[in-house]
Structure formats: structure tokens, C-alpha cells
C-alpha positions, 0 to 999 in steps of 0.5 A: 222565577217568581220570588217569595217574600215575607210581608209584615202584616197585622203583627205577623210575618206571612209569605206573599208573592209581589206583583210581577209587573211592579218594578223592583230596584235591586242592590245591583241596580243602586250600589254604584249610585254616587251618593251610596259611594260617598256613604261607603267612603264614610263607613270606611273612614270610620273603620280606619279611624277605629284602627288609628285609635288603637294605634294611638294616632289621635290627630289621624283619628280626628281627621278621619272622623271629621272627614266622615262627618263633613261628607254627611253634608254632601251625600244628601244633595248628591242623591237629590241632584242625580235622582238617587234617593233610596231607602238603602242609601238612607240606611248606609248614611245612618250606618256611617253616622252610628259608626262615627258616634261609636268610635267617638264614644270609645275614644272619649270614654277611654280618656275621661271615664267620668264623662261616660254617663253623659256621653252614653246619654247623648249617644243614646239620643243620637242612635235612637234618632238614627234608628227611628228616623230611618224606620220612618223614612223606610215607610215612604211617608214623612210627617210634616215638621210644623211649629212646635213651641215649648221644648220643641221650639229649638226645631223652629230655629234649627230645622223648620219644615225639616230642612236645616237653617244656617243656625241648625247647621252650625249646631250640627257641626259644633257637636262633633267638633267639640267632642274631637277637641276634647279628645285631642286635648286629653290625648296629648298630655305633653304638648306645646302650650299654644296647642293646649290653649287653642284646644281649650278655647275650642272646647269653651267656644263649642260647649254651648252649641254642642249642648244645644245640638243635643237638645235639638236631637232630643226634641226631634226624637220626641217629634218622630216618636209622637208622629210614629205610625205603623201599618194598622194591626187588623184582625184577621190579617186578610188583604188583597189588592185587586189591580189598577183602579180597583179595591183593596181590602185592609182587614177588619176594624178593631173592636173599639173603633167598631163601637165608635162607628156604631155610636156615630150611626145611632146618634146620626139617626137621632139627630136627623130622623126626618131626613133619614126616613125620607131618604130611605123612602125614596129607594135610592142610594144616599149619603149623609155628611157628618163633616165635608171639607167642601161643605159648610165646614161644620160637623153634624151635632152628635156627641162622638163626632170629634172622636170620629174626626180623630179616627178619620185623620188617623186613617189618612196618615196610615194609608195616604201620603199627607203631603199629597192627599188630605181628608175631605169628609166622612159620613154614612151611605145607605142602599135602601131595600128595594132600591134600583141599581146605581149608574156606573160612576166615579166619586166626584173626580178621578183624584178622589179615594174612599175607604168604606166600612160596612155597618151591615153585611154587604151580601149578594142581594146588595153588593157593590160592583167595581170595574177593573181596567186593562193596563193597556187602556190609555188615559185619553180613553179613560177621560173620554169614557168618564167625561160624565163622572155620574154616568160612566160609559162602560161600553166605551171602555170595553171598546177602547181597551178590549175588555173590562172586568166587573167585580162584585164585592161582598164583605162582612160588617166592619171590613175596611174597603179602600177604593183607589183613586178614580175607581169606577163603581156602583151599588146594585139593586138592593133585593134583600130585606134590610137597608145596607149601611156603610160608613165612609171616609173620603180623601182627595188629592190636594188642589182638587176642587169640589162643589158645595155639599148638602147634608143629605145627597141622593146618588142617581139610580139607573135610568133616572133623569139628569135633574137628579144627578149630583 
């Protein structure tokens, strides 16, 4: 029986049915993962600690809380060692952290009410980190922790690249030890002098590292919030995913960004009027690079190019894993009225993806076509048919996979249209009375190499000679 889900999109929840072919990991599949069992134990230890706190058993409370904290040192390495990293496991880990914080706050707050404002402030930082860090993890993408400097310099010392150094680990451990020592010291008003001396010595020795840990947590919270990225809130919330090596429509660009691309288009026309006019007269699809990583690295001299660059990099963070994919370029692509149909092709390499934003309507007279391939098609057959990326052998794909579905895309201006990696596509002959213009932002998997790019590039049309190919 098919399952219905509520999907959060453009600030609203809508009912959707997931792809039945997509594998789903259920709770019944992962609840017995070793790392999750460790986190269940951590939660249980915190609950028992709360009970022993009520029963006035301070030493037992301290042992239980510290045991839960030390197990936090274990669950992550176990999950990675057994390939058991899950979003659920991350949530269970953070739940145990929150419970330990809460029990410790209640314990120390009941013994030293004057400390409560400071304790609540520290716990708020910790809990905010738990919530927002888990929310970031749930997106499946994580920002790279680069060198910060200034207030965030402690992150360079404690966790460069996102992993704890020995110094960072020492601070992480010092904080709960300091709080536990304070709690034990205040819980035993009558005790041996030697015990009191040891506890007070621990408090003094751990006070500074504990304060540094709170600083580290606050710096990390600021980093997470500064890198916070949610799915784009686009209106209207219309989206569909058209299958493997296909097209995904992401909605419509917000008004402010529409204005930015309009300005980029008009300023580009004024910057290179001769090249633009000559390219239109050729009656072939062509594109203009505002910036291309594989080119000279210089941006086209237009006033809004830096704003366009920032927006393009935001698209990268929103729609791709930046540890695997990087921005390759952005610019304009035009299909002049009276042009011939393009050859079926793949842009550059199979490791290349593009987001197109039409600045004019994509209509039945100038549409974009793309090929959706059967899931049964082998990688070898795909590679053989796309050996010449500029002239893909579509008939060979039909023979290898028994069928190929050719779709025709129509779209209104400022739609966001994402071509998946390796999408086979082409522009049809423009039989309309206007030049179809798109803005494009291209993305490439890290490590893929591309040839140098000129400012203006012509895309071959059907039947042209090899000398015109890219």
C-alpha cells in the first residue's frame, strides 16, 4: 500500500507520495544498530540519574551522568565503524545530551540558586547547539568549518575542519566534570576534609577549561546559524522530479532575484553589443559567460556581477553538496528566432549539472527537449552512446534500453529548472518570433576537468560540420 507524506515546501506542508522505487530506511531497520543501542543506554542513564537525584544519592547521580557523557565519546566512532550513521541516531544522541544537561541544571540549580542565571545562559547555548546542529544534520549537507579568526578563533584550536583536537576534547570533558564537582561539593555539607579539598581543587582546575568550552559552544552556534540554509521558499510551490537523468522544476525565482537577472541581462547586452548581435545573426544557439571557472577566471565587467556571483553561490549551497560539487560558471544562453534544432548533447561531461532560469517564455515554438532513460540502462551503454557528448547517439540508447522517453519542456519566465548530472537534452528549432533567452548557473563535481572557455560560444545545430563543435 502506497504511503502518503506531508512535505515542507515553500513554507507550507503539502501532501506528496514518494517515489516507490526509492529505498526507505524505517525505524524497524535501524533501531538495533549498535550506535543507537549506546544512545538508548545514555538516555536510560540520564533518567536513572534524575531518579537518584530525587532519592538524594549524589555520588550515584554523578557516576550516572558522567557515564552518559563518556558514552557520547563512543557512539559516533561505532556508527562510522559499522556504517550505521543515521539521522535518527543523531537525534537520539542529541536527546541524551539534552537530558544530561537538564538533570545537571536541576541538580546544581537546587543547590546554588544564585548560579541559576549563569547556568541557564550556558544551558541555552548548549541546547540551541543541539537543536540547530541536529537540524543542519537532518538536511544531509553540512557546512565546512573553515578558519574563523576573531571570536571564532577558538574553533580553530578546538575543532578545525569539524573534528575535535585533543585540546577541544579536553575542554569538552572539562565542562561536565566541573559541573559534577560543584554539585558533589555542595551536596555533601558534612564530609571528610580531604574529600572537600579534592573537590574544591577540581573546581579550581576545571573552571577555566569549562569557561573555554562555553565560549567554543557559543562560537560554534554562531557558525551554524551563519551557515543556516533552508530549502528555498519559492512561489508558487510547484515542483516535480521527472526521473533519472531528467529535469527538476524548483519553482519560480523571487521578485528581488528576478530584478537582479533582468539587470544582468541588460547590462551584458550593453557590455558586448557587437558579439551579442553577431551571435544572434548566426541563427545558432549560443551562450555568453559572465564568469567561468574553466576560463580566465575574470568576470564580465557589468555593475551587478558580484551580486549575481553571491546569488549563484547561494544556489550551490541550497541544491548541492558543496563537499562534492562546486560552482563552475554562470551566464546567458540564447536560442535566436529562426535557429535550427540542436544536436542531442550532454553539457561538457556527465559530471555537470545546470540550473536554467528562462528570462523569456519557453514556448512550443522554442522549447527545450530532454531524454529520460530507463532504469535498466547500463552505465556501459550510456558511456558508449555519449562518447561524443556533443552528438549523443539517441538511437543507440533506444537499442540498448529498449526505449527512451523524449520530453518537451515549456516554462514561464523566471522558473528554476535544474538539469541533473548527465542529462541528454537539446533546444528545438526556434520557429517563434522572439529570441529565447535563459540565464544559466552551472555546477560540476569536484576534480572534473574542462577545456578553456571563450567569452561567447556557439552550440552546434543539427547537421553542422565537426569544425563547429565545442
